[in-house]
LONURO-171154 format. One record per residue (C-alpha): residue number from 1; residue in one letter; x, y, z. Coordinates in Angstrom, 1 decimal, m for minus. Layout:
% residues N
@n=NUM	res=A	u=X	v=Y	w=Z
...
//
This chain:
% residues 414
@n=1	res=M	u=m44.8	v=30.7	w=67.6
@n=2	res=P	u=m44.2	v=27.0	w=67.2
@n=3	res=A	u=m46.1	v=25.3	w=64.4
@n=4	res=T	u=m49.0	v=23.1	w=65.4
@n=5	res=F	u=m50.2	v=20.0	w=63.5
@n=6	res=N	u=m53.4	v=18.1	w=63.6
@n=7	res=K	u=m54.0	v=14.6	w=62.3
@n=8	res=N	u=m55.2	v=15.8	w=58.8
@n=9	res=S	u=m52.2	v=17.9	w=58.2
@n=10	res=V	u=m49.8	v=15.1	w=59.3
@n=11	res=A	u=m51.6	v=12.8	w=56.9
@n=12	res=R	u=m51.3	v=15.3	w=54.0
@n=13	res=L	u=m47.6	v=15.8	w=54.7
@n=14	res=G	u=m47.1	v=12.0	w=54.7
@n=15	res=T	u=m48.9	v=11.6	w=51.4
@n=16	res=Q	u=m46.9	v=14.5	w=49.9
@n=17	res=F	u=m43.6	v=12.9	w=51.1
@n=18	res=V	u=m44.5	v=9.5	w=49.5
@n=19	res=V	u=m45.4	v=11.2	w=46.2
@n=20	res=A	u=m42.2	v=13.3	w=46.3
@n=21	res=L	u=m40.2	v=10.2	w=47.1
@n=22	res=A	u=m41.8	v=8.3	w=44.2
@n=23	res=V	u=m41.2	v=11.1	w=41.7
@n=24	res=S	u=m37.6	v=11.5	w=43.0
@n=25	res=S	u=m37.0	v=7.7	w=42.5
@n=26	res=L	u=m38.5	v=7.8	w=39.0
@n=27	res=Y	u=m36.4	v=10.8	w=38.1
@n=28	res=F	u=m33.1	v=9.2	w=39.3
@n=29	res=S	u=m34.0	v=5.8	w=37.7
@n=30	res=S	u=m34.7	v=7.5	w=34.4
@n=31	res=A	u=m31.5	v=9.6	w=34.7
@n=32	res=S	u=m29.4	v=6.5	w=35.3
@n=33	res=A	u=m30.9	v=4.5	w=32.4
@n=34	res=E	u=m28.9	v=4.4	w=29.2
@n=35	res=T	u=m29.7	v=3.2	w=25.7
@n=36	res=V	u=m26.9	v=1.8	w=23.5
@n=37	res=R	u=m27.6	v=1.6	w=19.8
@n=38	res=I	u=m25.7	v=m1.0	w=17.8
@n=39	res=A	u=m25.8	v=m1.5	w=14.1
@n=40	res=V	u=m25.2	v=m5.1	w=13.0
@n=41	res=A	u=m24.5	v=m6.4	w=9.5
@n=42	res=H	u=m26.8	v=m9.1	w=8.2
@n=43	res=Y	u=m24.8	v=m12.3	w=7.9
@n=44	res=S	u=m27.7	v=m14.7	w=7.9
@n=45	res=D	u=m31.3	v=m15.1	w=9.2
@n=46	res=Q	u=m29.7	v=m16.0	w=12.6
@n=47	res=T	u=m27.9	v=m12.6	w=13.0
@n=48	res=L	u=m30.7	v=m10.5	w=14.3
@n=49	res=P	u=m32.1	v=m13.1	w=16.7
@n=50	res=Y	u=m28.6	v=m13.7	w=18.1
@n=51	res=F	u=m28.0	v=m10.0	w=18.8
@n=52	res=Q	u=m31.5	v=m9.6	w=20.2
@n=53	res=K	u=m30.9	v=m12.5	w=22.6
@n=54	res=M	u=m27.5	v=m11.1	w=23.6
@n=55	res=A	u=m29.2	v=m7.7	w=24.2
@n=56	res=A	u=m31.9	v=m9.3	w=26.4
@n=57	res=D	u=m29.4	v=m11.4	w=28.4
@n=58	res=F	u=m27.1	v=m8.4	w=28.9
@n=59	res=N	u=m30.0	v=m6.3	w=30.1
@n=60	res=K	u=m31.0	v=m8.8	w=32.7
@n=61	res=A	u=m27.6	v=m8.5	w=34.2
@n=62	res=N	u=m27.5	v=m4.7	w=33.6
@n=63	res=P	u=m31.0	v=m3.4	w=34.0
@n=64	res=T	u=m30.1	v=0.2	w=33.6
@n=65	res=I	u=m28.6	v=m0.4	w=30.2
@n=66	res=T	u=m30.9	v=m1.0	w=27.2
@n=67	res=I	u=m29.5	v=m2.3	w=24.0
@n=68	res=K	u=m31.2	v=m1.3	w=20.7
@n=69	res=V	u=m30.2	v=m3.6	w=17.8
@n=70	res=E	u=m30.5	v=m2.3	w=14.2
@n=71	res=E	u=m29.8	v=m4.8	w=11.4
@n=72	res=I	u=m28.6	v=m3.5	w=8.0
@n=73	res=N	u=m27.7	v=m5.5	w=4.8
@n=74	res=W	u=m24.0	v=m5.5	w=4.0
@n=75	res=D	u=m24.6	v=m3.9	w=0.6
@n=76	res=N	u=m26.2	v=m0.9	w=2.3
@n=77	res=L	u=m24.2	v=m0.7	w=5.5
@n=78	res=Q	u=m21.4	v=1.5	w=4.5
@n=79	res=Q	u=m23.6	v=4.1	w=2.8
@n=80	res=K	u=m26.1	v=4.0	w=5.7
@n=81	res=L	u=m23.3	v=4.7	w=8.2
@n=82	res=Q	u=m21.8	v=7.5	w=6.1
@n=83	res=T	u=m25.3	v=9.2	w=5.8
@n=84	res=D	u=m25.9	v=8.8	w=9.6
@n=85	res=I	u=m22.5	v=10.0	w=10.5
@n=86	res=G	u=m23.0	v=13.1	w=8.4
@n=87	res=G	u=m26.3	v=13.8	w=10.1
@n=88	res=G	u=m25.1	v=13.0	w=13.6
@n=89	res=T	u=m27.5	v=10.1	w=13.9
@n=90	res=N	u=m25.1	v=7.2	w=13.8
@n=91	res=P	u=m25.3	v=4.4	w=16.4
@n=92	res=D	u=m22.9	v=4.0	w=19.4
@n=93	res=L	u=m21.5	v=0.7	w=18.2
@n=94	res=S	u=m21.4	v=m0.8	w=14.7
@n=95	res=I	u=m20.1	v=m3.8	w=12.8
@n=96	res=V	u=m17.9	v=m2.6	w=9.8
@n=97	res=G	u=m15.7	v=m4.1	w=7.2
@n=98	res=T	u=m12.2	v=m3.9	w=8.7
@n=99	res=R	u=m10.9	v=m2.5	w=5.4
@n=100	res=W	u=m13.1	v=0.6	w=6.1
@n=101	res=L	u=m11.3	v=1.4	w=9.3
@n=102	res=L	u=m8.6	v=3.6	w=7.9
@n=103	res=D	u=m11.0	v=5.9	w=6.1
@n=104	res=L	u=m13.2	v=6.1	w=9.3
@n=105	res=V	u=m10.1	v=6.9	w=11.4
@n=106	res=K	u=m9.0	v=9.5	w=8.8
@n=107	res=D	u=m12.5	v=11.1	w=9.2
@n=108	res=D	u=m12.0	v=11.2	w=13.0
@n=109	res=V	u=m15.3	v=9.5	w=13.8
@n=110	res=L	u=m14.1	v=6.4	w=15.7
@n=111	res=E	u=m13.2	v=6.2	w=19.4
@n=112	res=P	u=m9.9	v=4.6	w=20.2
@n=113	res=L	u=m10.4	v=1.5	w=22.4
@n=114	res=D	u=m7.0	v=1.3	w=24.0
@n=115	res=G	u=m8.1	v=2.8	w=27.3
@n=116	res=Q	u=m10.9	v=0.3	w=27.7
@n=117	res=M	u=m8.8	v=m2.8	w=26.9
@n=118	res=S	u=m7.1	v=m4.6	w=29.8
@n=119	res=P	u=m4.1	v=m6.9	w=29.2
@n=120	res=A	u=m6.4	v=m9.8	w=29.9
@n=121	res=F	u=m8.9	v=m8.6	w=27.3
@n=122	res=K	u=m6.1	v=m8.3	w=24.6
@n=123	res=D	u=m4.8	v=m11.8	w=25.5
@n=124	res=K	u=m8.2	v=m13.3	w=24.5
@n=125	res=F	u=m7.4	v=m13.2	w=20.8
@n=126	res=I	u=m5.7	v=m15.6	w=18.5
@n=127	res=G	u=m2.6	v=m14.5	w=16.6
@n=128	res=N	u=m3.0	v=m11.3	w=14.6
@n=129	res=F	u=m6.7	v=m11.1	w=14.6
@n=130	res=L	u=m6.8	v=m8.2	w=17.1
@n=131	res=N	u=m4.1	v=m6.4	w=15.2
@n=132	res=A	u=m6.3	v=m6.3	w=12.2
@n=133	res=G	u=m8.2	v=m3.5	w=13.9
@n=134	res=K	u=m5.0	v=m1.5	w=14.9
@n=135	res=I	u=m4.5	v=1.8	w=13.0
@n=136	res=Q	u=m1.7	v=4.2	w=13.8
@n=137	res=N	u=m0.8	v=2.4	w=17.0
@n=138	res=H	u=m4.4	v=2.5	w=18.3
@n=139	res=Y	u=m7.0	v=m0.2	w=18.5
@n=140	res=Y	u=m10.2	v=1.0	w=16.8
@n=141	res=G	u=m11.9	v=m2.3	w=15.9
@n=142	res=L	u=m12.5	v=m5.7	w=17.5
@n=143	res=P	u=m12.6	v=m8.8	w=15.3
@n=144	res=I	u=m16.3	v=m9.7	w=15.6
@n=145	res=A	u=m16.2	v=m12.1	w=12.7
@n=146	res=A	u=m13.4	v=m13.8	w=10.7
@n=147	res=S	u=m13.3	v=m16.1	w=7.8
@n=148	res=A	u=m11.0	v=m17.6	w=5.2
@n=149	res=R	u=m11.9	v=m18.9	w=1.8
@n=150	res=G	u=m11.9	v=m22.4	w=0.4
@n=151	res=L	u=m13.2	v=m24.2	w=m2.7
@n=152	res=F	u=m16.5	v=m26.0	w=m2.0
@n=153	res=Y	u=m17.1	v=m28.9	w=m4.4
@n=154	res=N	u=m20.1	v=m31.1	w=m5.1
@n=155	res=K	u=m18.7	v=m34.6	w=m4.3
@n=156	res=A	u=m20.9	v=m36.5	w=m6.8
@n=157	res=L	u=m20.2	v=m34.1	w=m9.7
@n=158	res=L	u=m16.5	v=m34.0	w=m9.1
@n=159	res=K	u=m16.2	v=m37.7	w=m8.6
@n=160	res=D	u=m17.9	v=m38.3	w=m12.0
@n=161	res=A	u=m15.5	v=m35.7	w=m13.5
@n=162	res=G	u=m12.5	v=m37.6	w=m12.2
@n=163	res=F	u=m11.6	v=m35.4	w=m9.2
@n=164	res=P	u=m13.1	v=m37.1	w=m6.2
@n=165	res=N	u=m11.0	v=m34.9	w=m3.8
@n=166	res=G	u=m11.7	v=m31.7	w=m5.7
@n=167	res=P	u=m9.3	v=m29.8	w=m8.1
@n=168	res=Q	u=m5.8	v=m28.8	w=m7.0
@n=169	res=T	u=m4.9	v=m26.5	w=m9.9
@n=170	res=W	u=m6.6	v=m24.2	w=m12.3
@n=171	res=D	u=m6.0	v=m26.7	w=m15.0
@n=172	res=D	u=m8.0	v=m29.2	w=m12.9
@n=173	res=V	u=m10.8	v=m26.6	w=m12.7
@n=174	res=F	u=m11.0	v=m26.4	w=m16.5
@n=175	res=A	u=m10.8	v=m30.2	w=m16.9
@n=176	res=A	u=m13.5	v=m30.9	w=m14.3
@n=177	res=S	u=m15.8	v=m28.1	w=m15.5
@n=178	res=K	u=m15.8	v=m29.5	w=m19.1
@n=179	res=K	u=m17.0	v=m32.8	w=m17.9
@n=180	res=I	u=m19.6	v=m31.2	w=m15.5
@n=181	res=K	u=m20.9	v=m29.1	w=m18.4
@n=182	res=A	u=m21.4	v=m32.2	w=m20.4
@n=183	res=S	u=m23.7	v=m33.5	w=m17.7
@n=184	res=G	u=m25.9	v=m30.5	w=m17.9
@n=185	res=K	u=m24.7	v=m28.7	w=m14.8
@n=186	res=Y	u=m22.4	v=m25.7	w=m14.3
@n=187	res=G	u=m18.7	v=m26.2	w=m13.6
@n=188	res=F	u=m17.1	v=m23.3	w=m11.8
@n=189	res=G	u=m19.1	v=m20.4	w=m10.3
@n=190	res=I	u=m17.9	v=m16.8	w=m10.7
@n=191	res=Q	u=m19.3	v=m13.9	w=m8.8
@n=192	res=G	u=m19.8	v=m10.8	w=m11.0
@n=193	res=K	u=m21.7	v=m8.2	w=m9.1
@n=194	res=E	u=m22.0	v=m6.5	w=m5.7
@n=195	res=I	u=m19.7	v=m6.7	w=m2.7
@n=196	res=E	u=m16.5	v=m8.7	w=m3.1
@n=197	res=T	u=m16.6	v=m9.0	w=m6.9
@n=198	res=E	u=m13.0	v=m8.0	w=m7.0
@n=199	res=V	u=m12.1	v=m10.3	w=m4.1
@n=200	res=Y	u=m13.4	v=m13.3	w=m6.1
@n=201	res=W	u=m10.8	v=m12.5	w=m8.7
@n=202	res=F	u=m8.0	v=m12.2	w=m6.2
@n=203	res=Y	u=m8.0	v=m16.0	w=m5.9
@n=204	res=S	u=m6.8	v=m16.3	w=m9.5
@n=205	res=L	u=m4.5	v=m13.2	w=m9.2
@n=206	res=W	u=m2.6	v=m14.6	w=m6.2
@n=207	res=A	u=m2.4	v=m18.1	w=m7.7
@n=208	res=Q	u=m0.5	v=m16.5	w=m10.6
@n=209	res=G	u=1.9	v=m14.8	w=m8.3
@n=210	res=G	u=0.3	v=m11.4	w=m8.6
@n=211	res=E	u=m0.4	v=m8.8	w=m5.9
@n=212	res=V	u=m3.1	v=m6.1	w=m5.5
@n=213	res=L	u=m0.7	v=m3.5	w=m4.1
@n=214	res=D	u=3.1	v=m3.4	w=m3.9
@n=215	res=A	u=5.2	v=m2.6	w=m0.8
@n=216	res=N	u=4.7	v=1.1	w=m1.4
@n=217	res=G	u=0.9	v=0.8	w=m1.5
@n=218	res=K	u=0.7	v=1.3	w=m5.3
@n=219	res=A	u=m1.9	v=m0.7	w=m7.3
@n=220	res=V	u=m0.1	v=m3.4	w=m9.4
@n=221	res=F	u=m2.9	v=m5.7	w=m10.2
@n=222	res=D	u=m2.5	v=m4.8	w=m13.9
@n=223	res=S	u=0.8	v=m6.9	w=m14.0
@n=224	res=S	u=1.3	v=m9.8	w=m16.4
@n=225	res=A	u=0.1	v=m12.1	w=m13.5
@n=226	res=G	u=m3.1	v=m10.0	w=m13.3
@n=227	res=I	u=m3.7	v=m10.1	w=m17.0
@n=228	res=K	u=m3.3	v=m13.9	w=m16.9
@n=229	res=A	u=m5.6	v=m14.2	w=m13.9
@n=230	res=A	u=m8.4	v=m12.2	w=m15.7
@n=231	res=T	u=m7.8	v=m14.3	w=m18.8
@n=232	res=I	u=m8.4	v=m17.5	w=m16.9
@n=233	res=Y	u=m11.8	v=m16.3	w=m15.7
@n=234	res=K	u=m12.7	v=m14.9	w=m19.1
@n=235	res=D	u=m11.8	v=m18.3	w=m20.8
@n=236	res=L	u=m14.0	v=m20.1	w=m18.3
@n=237	res=I	u=m16.9	v=m17.8	w=m19.2
@n=238	res=D	u=m16.3	v=m18.0	w=m22.9
@n=239	res=Q	u=m16.1	v=m21.8	w=m22.9
@n=240	res=G	u=m19.4	v=m22.0	w=m21.1
@n=241	res=L	u=m17.9	v=m23.6	w=m18.0
@n=242	res=T	u=m19.5	v=m21.1	w=m15.5
@n=243	res=Q	u=m23.1	v=m20.2	w=m14.9
@n=244	res=P	u=m24.5	v=m18.0	w=m17.7
@n=245	res=G	u=m24.7	v=m14.2	w=m17.1
@n=246	res=V	u=m21.8	v=m14.0	w=m14.5
@n=247	res=T	u=m22.3	v=m10.3	w=m14.0
@n=248	res=S	u=m25.8	v=m10.8	w=m12.7
@n=249	res=Y	u=m24.7	v=m13.1	w=m9.9
@n=250	res=S	u=m23.8	v=m11.9	w=m6.4
@n=251	res=R	u=m21.9	v=m14.0	w=m3.9
@n=252	res=E	u=m25.3	v=m15.2	w=m2.5
@n=253	res=D	u=m26.6	v=m16.0	w=m6.0
@n=254	res=V	u=m23.6	v=m18.3	w=m6.8
@n=255	res=Q	u=m23.8	v=m20.0	w=m3.4
@n=256	res=N	u=m27.5	v=m20.7	w=m4.1
@n=257	res=L	u=m26.6	v=m22.5	w=m7.3
@n=258	res=F	u=m24.2	v=m24.7	w=m5.3
@n=259	res=K	u=m26.7	v=m25.4	w=m2.6
@n=260	res=Q	u=m29.3	v=m26.5	w=m5.2
@n=261	res=G	u=m26.8	v=m29.0	w=m6.6
@n=262	res=R	u=m26.5	v=m27.2	w=m10.0
@n=263	res=L	u=m22.9	v=m26.1	w=m9.6
@n=264	res=G	u=m19.8	v=m28.1	w=m9.3
@n=265	res=M	u=m17.4	v=m25.7	w=m7.6
@n=266	res=V	u=m17.5	v=m22.3	w=m5.8
@n=267	res=I	u=m15.0	v=m20.4	w=m3.7
@n=268	res=T	u=m16.4	v=m19.0	w=m0.5
@n=269	res=A	u=m16.3	v=m18.8	w=3.3
@n=270	res=P	u=m17.1	v=m21.4	w=5.9
@n=271	res=F	u=m20.5	v=m19.9	w=6.6
@n=272	res=L	u=m21.8	v=m21.8	w=3.5
@n=273	res=V	u=m21.6	v=m25.0	w=5.6
@n=274	res=K	u=m24.4	v=m23.8	w=7.9
@n=275	res=Q	u=m26.6	v=m22.7	w=5.0
@n=276	res=I	u=m26.2	v=m26.2	w=3.3
@n=277	res=Q	u=m27.0	v=m28.0	w=6.5
@n=278	res=K	u=m30.2	v=m25.9	w=6.9
@n=279	res=E	u=m31.4	v=m25.7	w=3.2
@n=280	res=N	u=m30.1	v=m28.9	w=1.6
@n=281	res=P	u=m28.7	v=m31.3	w=4.2
@n=282	res=S	u=m28.6	v=m34.2	w=1.7
@n=283	res=L	u=m26.0	v=m32.3	w=m0.5
@n=284	res=Q	u=m22.7	v=m34.1	w=m0.2
@n=285	res=F	u=m19.8	v=m31.6	w=m0.5
@n=286	res=G	u=m16.1	v=m31.3	w=0.2
@n=287	res=V	u=m13.8	v=m28.4	w=0.9
@n=288	res=A	u=m10.4	v=m28.0	w=m0.8
@n=289	res=A	u=m7.8	v=m25.3	w=m1.0
@n=290	res=V	u=m8.2	v=m22.5	w=m3.5
@n=291	res=P	u=m6.7	v=m23.9	w=m6.8
@n=292	res=R	u=m3.0	v=m23.1	w=m7.2
@n=293	res=G	u=m1.1	v=m21.8	w=m10.2
@n=294	res=V	u=2.5	v=m20.8	w=m9.6
@n=295	res=A	u=1.6	v=m20.1	w=m5.9
@n=296	res=S	u=m0.9	v=m21.1	w=m3.2
@n=297	res=A	u=m2.9	v=m18.5	w=m1.5
@n=298	res=T	u=m6.3	v=m17.8	w=m0.1
@n=299	res=F	u=m8.2	v=m14.8	w=1.3
@n=300	res=A	u=m8.8	v=m14.1	w=5.0
@n=301	res=T	u=m10.8	v=m11.3	w=6.4
@n=302	res=T	u=m12.3	v=m9.9	w=9.6
@n=303	res=D	u=m15.2	v=m7.6	w=10.3
@n=304	res=S	u=m14.8	v=m5.3	w=13.2
@n=305	res=L	u=m16.9	v=m3.9	w=16.0
@n=306	res=V	u=m16.3	v=m0.2	w=16.5
@n=307	res=M	u=m17.4	v=2.6	w=18.8
@n=308	res=F	u=m18.2	v=6.0	w=17.4
@n=309	res=K	u=m16.5	v=9.1	w=19.0
@n=310	res=N	u=m19.8	v=11.0	w=19.3
@n=311	res=S	u=m21.4	v=8.3	w=21.5
@n=312	res=K	u=m22.8	v=9.8	w=24.8
@n=313	res=V	u=m22.9	v=6.3	w=26.4
@n=314	res=K	u=m19.3	v=5.1	w=25.8
@n=315	res=S	u=m19.0	v=3.3	w=29.2
@n=316	res=A	u=m22.2	v=1.4	w=28.7
@n=317	res=A	u=m21.3	v=0.7	w=25.1
@n=318	res=W	u=m18.0	v=m0.8	w=26.0
@n=319	res=K	u=m19.6	v=m2.9	w=28.7
@n=320	res=F	u=m21.8	v=m4.5	w=26.1
@n=321	res=A	u=m18.9	v=m4.9	w=23.7
@n=322	res=D	u=m16.9	v=m6.6	w=26.4
@n=323	res=Y	u=m19.8	v=m8.9	w=27.0
@n=324	res=L	u=m20.0	v=m9.9	w=23.4
@n=325	res=F	u=m16.4	v=m11.0	w=23.5
@n=326	res=S	u=m16.9	v=m13.3	w=26.5
@n=327	res=K	u=m16.8	v=m17.0	w=25.8
@n=328	res=A	u=m20.5	v=m18.0	w=25.6
@n=329	res=P	u=m21.6	v=m15.1	w=23.3
@n=330	res=R	u=m18.6	v=m15.7	w=21.0
@n=331	res=V	u=m19.2	v=m19.4	w=20.7
@n=332	res=A	u=m22.9	v=m18.8	w=19.9
@n=333	res=F	u=m22.1	v=m16.2	w=17.3
@n=334	res=T	u=m19.3	v=m18.0	w=15.5
@n=335	res=K	u=m21.0	v=m21.4	w=15.6
@n=336	res=G	u=m24.3	v=m19.9	w=14.4
@n=337	res=E	u=m22.8	v=m17.9	w=11.5
@n=338	res=G	u=m20.3	v=m20.5	w=10.5
@n=339	res=A	u=m17.3	v=m18.2	w=11.0
@n=340	res=L	u=m13.9	v=m18.9	w=12.3
@n=341	res=P	u=m12.9	v=m18.4	w=16.0
@n=342	res=T	u=m11.1	v=m15.2	w=16.8
@n=343	res=T	u=m10.5	v=m15.9	w=20.5
@n=344	res=K	u=m8.6	v=m18.7	w=22.3
@n=345	res=E	u=m11.6	v=m19.7	w=24.4
@n=346	res=E	u=m13.7	v=m20.2	w=21.2
@n=347	res=A	u=m11.1	v=m22.2	w=19.4
@n=348	res=A	u=m10.8	v=m24.6	w=22.4
@n=349	res=D	u=m14.5	v=m25.2	w=22.4
@n=350	res=P	u=m15.7	v=m28.6	w=21.1
@n=351	res=A	u=m18.1	v=m26.8	w=18.8
@n=352	res=F	u=m15.2	v=m26.1	w=16.5
@n=353	res=A	u=m13.6	v=m29.5	w=16.4
@n=354	res=D	u=m15.4	v=m30.6	w=13.2
@n=355	res=P	u=m13.3	v=m31.4	w=10.2
@n=356	res=V	u=m14.6	v=m28.6	w=8.0
@n=357	res=T	u=m13.7	v=m25.9	w=10.5
@n=358	res=Q	u=m10.3	v=m27.4	w=11.1
@n=359	res=T	u=m9.8	v=m27.5	w=7.3
@n=360	res=F	u=m10.4	v=m23.8	w=7.0
@n=361	res=I	u=m8.2	v=m23.1	w=10.0
@n=362	res=G	u=m5.5	v=m25.0	w=8.1
@n=363	res=F	u=m5.8	v=m22.5	w=5.2
@n=364	res=L	u=m4.7	v=m19.6	w=7.4
@n=365	res=P	u=m0.9	v=m20.0	w=6.9
@n=366	res=T	u=m1.3	v=m19.1	w=3.2
@n=367	res=A	u=m4.0	v=m16.5	w=3.8
@n=368	res=K	u=m3.7	v=m12.9	w=2.6
@n=369	res=F	u=m5.6	v=m10.1	w=4.5
@n=370	res=P	u=m6.9	v=m7.2	w=2.4
@n=371	res=P	u=m4.6	v=m4.2	w=2.7
@n=372	res=I	u=m5.9	v=m1.4	w=5.0
@n=373	res=V	u=m5.3	v=1.7	w=3.0
@n=374	res=A	u=m7.2	v=4.9	w=2.5
@n=375	res=G	u=m9.1	v=4.9	w=m0.7
@n=376	res=W	u=m9.6	v=1.1	w=m0.7
@n=377	res=E	u=m13.3	v=1.4	w=m1.6
@n=378	res=D	u=m12.5	v=3.5	w=m4.7
@n=379	res=L	u=m10.0	v=0.9	w=m5.7
@n=380	res=S	u=m12.5	v=m1.9	w=m5.2
@n=381	res=K	u=m15.1	v=m0.1	w=m7.3
@n=382	res=S	u=m12.8	v=0.7	w=m10.2
@n=383	res=L	u=m11.5	v=m2.9	w=m10.3
@n=384	res=S	u=m15.0	v=m4.4	w=m10.0
@n=385	res=N	u=m16.1	v=m2.3	w=m13.0
@n=386	res=A	u=m13.1	v=m3.4	w=m15.0
@n=387	res=L	u=m13.7	v=m7.0	w=m14.2
@n=388	res=Q	u=m17.4	v=m6.7	w=m15.3
@n=389	res=A	u=m16.3	v=m5.2	w=m18.6
@n=390	res=I	u=m13.9	v=m8.1	w=m19.1
@n=391	res=Y	u=m16.5	v=m10.7	w=m18.3
@n=392	res=L	u=m19.0	v=m9.1	w=m20.6
@n=393	res=G	u=m16.5	v=m8.9	w=m23.5
@n=394	res=K	u=m16.6	v=m5.1	w=m23.5
@n=395	res=A	u=m12.9	v=m4.7	w=m22.8
@n=396	res=K	u=m9.7	v=m6.7	w=m23.1
@n=397	res=P	u=m8.0	v=m7.8	w=m19.8
@n=398	res=D	u=m4.8	v=m5.8	w=m20.3
@n=399	res=A	u=m6.5	v=m2.5	w=m21.2
@n=400	res=A	u=m9.3	v=m2.8	w=m18.6
@n=401	res=L	u=m6.9	v=m3.6	w=m15.8
@n=402	res=K	u=m4.4	v=m0.8	w=m16.7
@n=403	res=A	u=m7.2	v=1.7	w=m16.7
@n=404	res=A	u=m8.5	v=0.5	w=m13.4
@n=405	res=A	u=m5.0	v=0.6	w=m11.9
@n=406	res=A	u=m4.6	v=4.2	w=m13.0
@n=407	res=K	u=m7.9	v=5.2	w=m11.4
@n=408	res=A	u=m7.0	v=3.2	w=m8.2
@n=409	res=N	u=m3.6	v=5.0	w=m7.9
@n=410	res=Q	u=m5.4	v=8.3	w=m8.2
@n=411	res=A	u=m7.6	v=7.3	w=m5.3
@n=412	res=L	u=m4.5	v=6.0	w=m3.4
@n=413	res=K	u=m2.6	v=9.1	w=m4.3
@n=414	res=K	u=0.2	v=7.1	w=m5.8
//
């Protein structure tokens, strides 16, 4: 018998259809929505606002993808990621120190990016910056930030000390620091704690012709050049030519002394320029090459953006990563943080035509990148501890460095 419908039953069916359609639409909308978590390292007070803006701009163009930004201090980032990876709660994307890559690849927690990268994408990058993230013939990291190191000097203090263009050699550093000390200020700043304590010593090591590792990956920083390099820093400390209590000063602490006009010289990255312009724009400063000894060298480094293998939203995560490496986001990040360009489009932008940025770019031909080896963090820790003992007068340079090299080679399995 055929079904019969009255007006009320038709109305009920219409209402049910609309409700069902709404529920269905809500279901499919929710099902297609994806959230990408990204952990970013704190570079400055501009870091979080930058990534939040990029996330919002990206979401406008990609409404089904939400970007959740989590900012972590550099000193805690590695430990936080290790803990989260162990618990399976790590983000989809993260900024990491490029020197961490090999250990992360060894632990099999990173997603190779080769399949996502088109030839046009690879061609974006300057020189060897992209290759810094290449491990075992696969790309695991993208150069999100890059820097070299130069010697910042207080123009007024160095002019009065007889070095209006900054020091050129370590002998100049001693001579200038003695005159600055007589004026009641500190001559040369030395970092003695936290991240990159060992890197701050590499400047002196390389200037003396020494190396951190040899061609076989064995620690050789306890060479005669290494002992001389450590002795230079120890002599600066003992003669009162640095800030007092070196081992209580992090990189940021030493930079703060310089920004306050209390320190004549400090070796650091171009991001200090932005901090000076914001915090003490009246400070007159110059930038010179790292002082030379028997050789000239500086330190260059990149930080990498990586994707974790256990991410369930890899396609969406890559889409956001690709967006971050388009021109406008790159120029905004690099300019805001005072870093060096890593892509050709950035480098061609007028934002980086200023003399200071060009000066740092000029340091790159003599730059040394930190070696990417498994066990690097253990090496860094043992060397930092040795340097602190030397600075405090608790150990002689030769004995401290030889003990640290032995520990490092255990970690490096050499």
